[in-house]
C-alpha positions as CSV (number, residue, x, y, z in Angstrom):
1,M,35.6,24.6,75.5
2,I,36.3,27.1,72.8
3,Q,39.1,24.9,71.0
4,R,36.7,22.4,70.0
5,I,35.3,22.5,66.5
6,Q,31.8,22.0,67.4
7,T,31.9,24.9,69.8
8,L,32.8,27.0,66.6
9,Y,29.6,25.6,64.7
10,L,27.4,26.0,67.5
11,L,28.5,29.8,68.0
12,I,27.6,30.0,64.1
13,V,24.2,28.8,64.9
14,I,23.8,31.5,67.7
15,L,24.9,34.0,65.2
16,L,22.6,32.9,62.5
17,T,19.5,32.3,64.6
18,A,19.9,35.3,67.2
19,A,21.1,38.3,65.0
20,L,20.5,37.4,61.2
21,P,16.6,36.9,61.4
22,F,16.5,40.7,62.5
23,W,18.7,42.1,59.8
24,V,17.5,39.9,56.7
25,N,13.8,39.9,55.7
26,L,11.8,36.9,55.7
27,W,9.5,37.9,52.8
28,S,7.8,41.0,51.5
29,D,4.3,41.6,50.9
30,I,2.5,43.0,48.1
31,E,3.0,46.6,48.9
32,G,7.0,45.8,49.3
33,K,6.9,46.1,52.9
34,E,9.8,43.7,54.3
35,I,8.8,41.3,57.0
36,F,11.4,40.4,59.5
37,A,11.4,38.2,62.3
38,K,10.7,41.0,64.8
39,D,7.6,41.5,63.4
40,D,5.9,38.2,64.4
41,V,6.1,37.1,68.0
42,L,6.2,33.5,67.3
43,I,8.9,33.5,64.6
44,S,11.1,35.7,66.7
45,G,10.5,33.4,69.9
46,A,11.5,30.3,68.1
47,F,14.6,32.0,66.7
48,F,15.3,33.1,70.2
49,V,15.0,29.7,71.7
50,S,17.1,28.0,69.2
51,A,20.0,30.5,69.9
52,I,19.4,29.7,73.7
53,L,19.6,25.9,73.0
54,A,22.7,26.5,71.0
55,L,24.1,28.6,73.9
56,V,23.2,26.1,76.4
57,S,24.8,23.3,74.1
58,V,28.1,25.1,74.2
59,G,27.9,25.2,77.8
60,L,27.4,21.2,78.2
61,Y,30.8,20.6,76.8
62,K,31.5,18.2,79.7
63,K,28.5,16.3,79.0
64,R,28.6,15.4,75.4
65,Q,25.6,13.1,75.5
66,N,23.6,15.9,76.6
67,Q,25.1,18.2,74.3
68,F,24.2,15.8,71.5
69,V,20.4,15.6,72.6
70,A,20.1,19.6,73.0
71,N,21.4,19.8,69.5
72,R,18.7,17.2,68.2
73,L,16.1,19.2,70.1
74,N,17.6,22.3,68.3
75,M,17.5,20.6,64.9
76,I,13.8,19.6,65.5
77,L,13.0,23.3,66.4
78,N,14.5,24.5,63.5
79,L,12.7,21.9,61.3
80,F,9.4,23.2,62.5
81,L,10.7,26.8,61.6
82,L,11.4,25.7,58.2
83,G,8.2,23.9,57.9
84,F,6.3,26.9,58.8
85,F,8.1,29.1,56.3
86,V,7.3,26.5,53.6
87,Y,3.7,26.4,54.6
88,R,3.5,30.2,54.8
89,S,5.1,30.5,51.6
90,L,3.1,28.0,49.7
91,N,-0.4,28.3,51.4
92,L,-0.8,31.8,50.2
93,S,-0.8,31.3,46.7
94,G,-2.1,34.0,44.3
95,E,0.0,36.7,45.9
96,I,-2.5,37.4,48.5
97,S,-0.2,38.7,51.4
98,V,3.3,37.1,50.4
99,S,4.9,38.9,47.3
100,E,8.5,37.9,47.5
101,K,10.4,35.2,49.6
102,G,13.3,36.7,51.3
103,I,16.6,35.2,52.1
104,G,15.7,34.9,55.7
105,M,13.9,31.8,55.1
106,L,17.1,29.7,54.6
107,I,18.3,30.5,57.8
108,P,16.8,27.2,59.5
109,I,18.6,25.3,56.6
110,F,21.9,26.6,57.4
111,S,21.5,26.2,61.2
112,I,20.5,22.6,60.8
113,V,23.5,21.9,58.5
114,F,25.8,23.3,61.2
115,L,23.7,21.7,64.2
116,V,24.7,18.3,62.3
117,L,28.2,19.2,61.8
118,A,28.3,19.8,65.5
119,N,26.7,16.4,66.2
120,K,29.4,14.7,63.9
121,A,32.2,16.3,65.9
122,I,30.7,15.4,69.4
123,R,30.1,11.8,68.2
124,K,33.8,12.0,67.0
125,D,35.0,13.2,70.4
126,E,32.7,10.7,72.4
127,D,34.3,7.6,70.3
128,L,37.8,9.0,71.0
129,V,36.9,9.1,74.7
130,K,35.5,5.4,74.5
131,S,38.5,4.4,72.6
132,V,40.8,5.7,75.5
133,D,38.7,4.2,78.0
134,R,39.1,0.8,76.2
135,L,42.9,0.8,76.5
136,R,42.9,1.3,80.3
């Protein structure tokens, strides 16, 4: 359902994880070469799976509980991505291969924020449906 606010949040997550990592650099190496998500198969695969999970979650609008669980799985995946980025940026000290961190490392944080907002809206819808069922 397009008119629900959680669909808007999930569409933002889809745009963040499907398109933005390929336009915004994740980090730059010593030579100044910018590293994008397309340069690493695992990173691009994780962003692609996150976008697919958000798209599936949009399609699960009739099953709010399953939509909630799909968003939770997506949050866990984004936490793993964030942990990988933090590990990559902190483990390679001494400017061995990472020279400058890019703004693309913040994409999982923004995705998690919008997934939490979507889950709050889903929970609100579920509570509304339960309250209407009580009146019957």
